[in-house]
N, C-alpha and C positions, 0 to 999 in steps of 0.2 A: 498612503507617505504624505508628509506635510506639504504645502504647497510652496515653501521654499526650499526645502529639500528636490522637489520634482524640476524646480527652475532650475534647480544647478544643474543637476544631470543632463535637463536640454540640453544647457549652454554647453556643458562639457560635453554631449555626441556631438553638436553642431560644431564645436572648434575642433574635435577629433578628425569630424569629417574633412574639414578643411585644410588640416594638415597632412590628411594622408592623401588629399586629391593631389592631383598631377596633370597639368595639361599639356606637357611636351615630353619626349621621351629622345637619346640619342641611340640608334641601331645603325651598323651595320657601317658609320661610318654617316648617316644621313637623321637629319633633324625631323622628326616627325610629332604630330599634332596626334593629341592621345582625346579619346570621343568619350563625350559624357552626355547626359539625358536619355529622353523617350525619343524615336522615332525608327524608320524603317531603314534598312529591310526587317520585315519582321509582322508587324514592330515589336521591335524589343528596347527591354532597359538597357543602357551603356553606361561602364563604369570606369573610369579613369584612377581608379585605388590600385595602389600599388601591390597588392595582394591579387588585383586582375591582371595587371600589365605591369611586368618590370623586364630587364637584364639582367641576367647572372652574370659572375664573375667571368666567364667563357667566353662574354659576349654574344648568348645565345638571347634570341625573344623568347619571352614565354606570357602568352594569352590565355584566361580561361574563365570557364563558363560556371559560374556560380550563385549557391540562393543564398540568402539574406534574408532571413524570416519567410515572409510566403512569394516572396518576389524574386524572379531568376534574372541574373545578370549577364550581358555578354560583352566581348571586348571588341576595338577596331582603331588602327592609328593608321595616319595618310600624311603623309609628304606635305613640308609646309610651301613648295613649290613645282611647277612644271618639271617635266624631266625629258620627256617629248620621246621622237623617235629612237630606235634602235634597241638591243638588247637585254632582257629582263629576265634574272635568274633568282631562284627562289632553291633554299635548302632548307628542306624539310627534317627535322632530326628524327634519330631512332624512337620511337616515340608512339603509343598505342593509336595508331591511326583507323581505324575500325568502329568511327564515331559513332555513336546514336543515330538513329535515322533520323531524328530531328534534328542534328548539329550538322552545321553547313562552315566548310573554311574555307574563304573569298580571299583570291591573290589578283588583284584586278586595278586598269585604271577609270577613271571616273571623272566624266565634266557633266553628264543630266543622262538621265534614262535614255535618251537616245544615242549616246557618244561613250559607252563603255566597253573592254575588252576584259571578257573573263575566263580564270582557271579558276575550276570550285570542283568541290569535294563533299558529294551526299546524295545521301539516297531519296530525301525533299518525303521523307516520315513512309516509303514503301520501302518495304525489305526486298523485295525484288526489282529493284531499281538497279540499275549500272550509279557507278558512286565516284567518275569520272566526267566533268563537264568541260569543254570548251565552249564560249560563247561570245559573239559579238551584236551586240544589242544594238536596234530595237529587237523587240518582237513582231510579227510572231515566229516561234522555234520552230525551225527544220532543217533539214541536210545543207541548206545552202549558208548556213548562218549559226550552228552549232551541231559538235560532233562527242558525242558522248561514248565513254570505254571503261573498260573494268580496271579500276585502278590497283595493280597490284602493291599496298602500302603496306603489307604486313612483315616485310623482311628488311626492315632496316631504313638508313635513310634515303630520301629521294630527293632529283632533283627536277624541275618545274621549270619551263621559260617560254616566254614568246617573245621572236623578232617581230617590230612591229616597225616600218617602212609607211611609205606614202602610198603603195602599190599593195602591197601583201602585209600580212600577220600567219607568222609563222609558227605553232602549237609543238611544244615536245615536252615528255613527258621520259624520266630517265629513271631506274633503280641506282642506289648510290648519288654522293654528293661530286656532281663535275662541273669545273667553272670552263676547262678548256676544250678537253676530246674523248669525250665517254666514250666507254668501249662498245663495239655494235651491239652485243646481247645484251645489253642494259636496258636499252630503249623499251619504254612501256608502251607509248603513242604517238603518232604525231600526227599534224593537219595541218592545211595551209587555208586562208581565206582571202579570196581576193575579190570579194562583193564589194558594192556601193555603199555597205553602211562601216566602212572603215573609217573610222573618224579622224579628222583633222588635230594635229599635234599641237598646243601651246596653252591651254587652258586645264587641261587632264591633272589630277592626284594623281597617287599610286596609293593604292591601297592595302591593308593586312588585315580581315575579320576573321570573327569566330562566332558563329549567331544561331539563334536559335529557328528553324522555319514556321512561318506567321505568329513568331513568338511561342509557340508553344512548349511546355516544359519536356526535355528528354523521358523518353518513354520509361527507361531505367530511372529517371529521378535520381542519377547522378553526376556532382561534378566534375568538369573535362577540360583537359587543358590540352592546347598546340604549342609546341617548341619548333621553335625558327632558327637553324643554324646561322645562317647569315641570308643577305641580299644583295646582288650586284644589279645597278642598274646601268644604264649607257653611257657613263661617267666617270672618269681617272681623277687622277689627283696627283697635284703639284708637290715639290717642294726644293727648295735652291738652297745649297750652303754657299756662303760669300769666304774666302780666305783673302788676306790673313785676318789674323784675328784683330791685329791694331786698327784697320779700315775698319770691322764691327763695331770697334769702341767709339769709334767717330764717326756712326750714324748710316753704315755702307744699308743700304735695304733694296729689295726687288720688288716688281710687281707686275699683273698679269694683266693684257688688254688696258692698262691706263687705270687699272682698280687701285684700291689702297694699299699701300705702302706694305710690306710683309718684311720682317725682322731675318736672319739670317736661319735657316733648317724650321722654321715656320710650315706646315702641311697647309695646303687650300682643299678642301676634298670637296667632291662633288663637281667636277669642271667638267664641261661637256665635251665630248668626240668633236673630235678637227684639231686644228690647226690655232695657236693662240702666239700674241708675240711676251716675251720677256722683256723687262727693262730695269734698268740700274738705276737706281739717283745717283749725282752727281758729290764726290766728298772733297773738299778742298787739300790740295797737295797728293791726289791722287786720281790717276787714270781709270775714267769710266767705262767698264768692259760694256763691250758692242749688243745691241738688243737682238735678239734671236728669235726666230720661230720656231717654235716646238709643236711635235702630233703627240694630241694626246689621245687615249683608245682605252675601253674597257676591259682591258686585261693585266693590266701593273701600274702599278705607279711611277710617275715620273722624276726622278730626281737629278741633279747635276751640280757639280761644284763650280762657283766662279772663280775668279781671281783677278782681283784688283792687284792694280802695280804703280809704286811710289815715280811719280813724273820728277825725270830727269836723274833716275837714278844711274848711278855708274857700274853698278853692279848686273851682273847676268841676272836674267829672269831665271828662277828656279822651275827645275822641271816639274810639271806638275802629273802627282802620282795616279797611276793607271790602274786597273786590275778588272779582271772579267771573272763570270762564274758561271757554271754550268755543270748539268745540265736544268732548265727550266722547262715546266714544272722537270722538281723533283722527287724520286720514291724514296731512294735509301742515301747515295753519298753526294753532298755539294762540293765539286772541286772549284778552288779559287786558282787561279793565273795570273800572275805577276806581268805586268806590262812593261814594267819599271823596275829590272828586278835589283835594281841598288840600294832599293828603298824597304827592302824583309818586312816581311810581315810578323809585329811583336804580340798582338792579341784579338782577339776576335769576341764579340758578345752580338747573341740574336737573340730579339725580342719579338715576341706576337702582336697581334694587328691589335692590342690593348694596352701597349705598353711594356708592358710583364718582361723584363728579363728573362728568358728559356734557357741559356748557356752562356757562359762566359769562359772561355779556355785561351790559352796560349797556344801556339800553332807550330809543328813542328815543316819547314820549311820545303824540307824533304819530303814531305806528303803532305802538300797543303790539301787538304779537302776536311768537312767536317759528316760524321755521320745522322740523318736526320731521320733514322726509318723510324724512330719511336715517338716524333713529332706528328698531333694529328694536323688536321687536312686543312690548309687556310694559308694566310698571306703572313712573309715575315720580314725583318728587318736586319739588316748587318748592320755595326761599326764595324769595320778593319781597324786597327791602329797599328800604324806601321814604324820602322825603327826610329823615323824623324820625329815621331807625335805629329805627324799627319792624319787624318781619320777621313777613311774612302767610306762611302755608305752605298749599300744594296739592297736589292729585295727579292725575295724568290716567294715561290709557291712551293709547299708540300702538299701532293696528290696522296 
């Protein structure tokens, strides 16, 4: 190959690699860094190529182990900030989980080699080994800081979680994807650690990785893929709707704990569990709503509609439309109950967690319910349009 043509091809390959490389990714409402380079565990080569790490149109995370030329590449993502104590849940998809004995799936928090909480699935190159592992670092490993079990992962979706507090770490694994109340017969394994190696919260990062034990190629020499439906961390999200439209146009905004001002209907994700203060800015000619303390948890998004009122208005303050929905979580039919019947329901729109419209329909007020039996498991958002064109926002969990 002529020298000039060789250089041109080399430049093209380098440019292509730069274009394909990615350093961050959004998954389950969380910002993650995508690892690249060489290093442990393994050691392994780590790829941030979108062919190895990506989120599909359904919001599922894909991590791959692939061979390029003579080199095997692994995948890892980790959060950009500490999340701290609380309940961590990992939904693994219905995907071939009887991986090659040299492959490791890691779901864990990490600050250092002595401050680490692990859920791992691997046979560590030994086909006779158990494949499920709960571990609290550092070694040596024994019954006090490690629990091994047979992870029956061949029957579809699985949920794996640990509830981390300053006093203990409680691990559980279930068949199926459960966020709230798993069925008792779905339990695969559970274990509680209350020893002295429980790491403090504050500087750790949450990791998901898919790698090769000791950096050795898969024994079957085949590429492999891990699919994660979702991850839930001990945080919730906040969204505030401001009414009426006139005050929004005049610059009405809200914030959390004196943070940056946010527009109406903005969603603030990854808000830590606990109590937070919502405040509203002053708008000339309008009465500012009172600050309020709200509690956020990891079960559902917090949403509230707040009204500004015109100062010195002689008209009576309009009644705020209220609705309720049940049951939550829901299996088949979601019922809507009007608490202010005079408004009436005009239309309802359902969106999934990716913002995609799943259903838009008019509601018969004599039977205010929607059939969600065909919906996939997850979090959904409702925009309920009333007869007076007021929009009430709700959300629900389909299980």
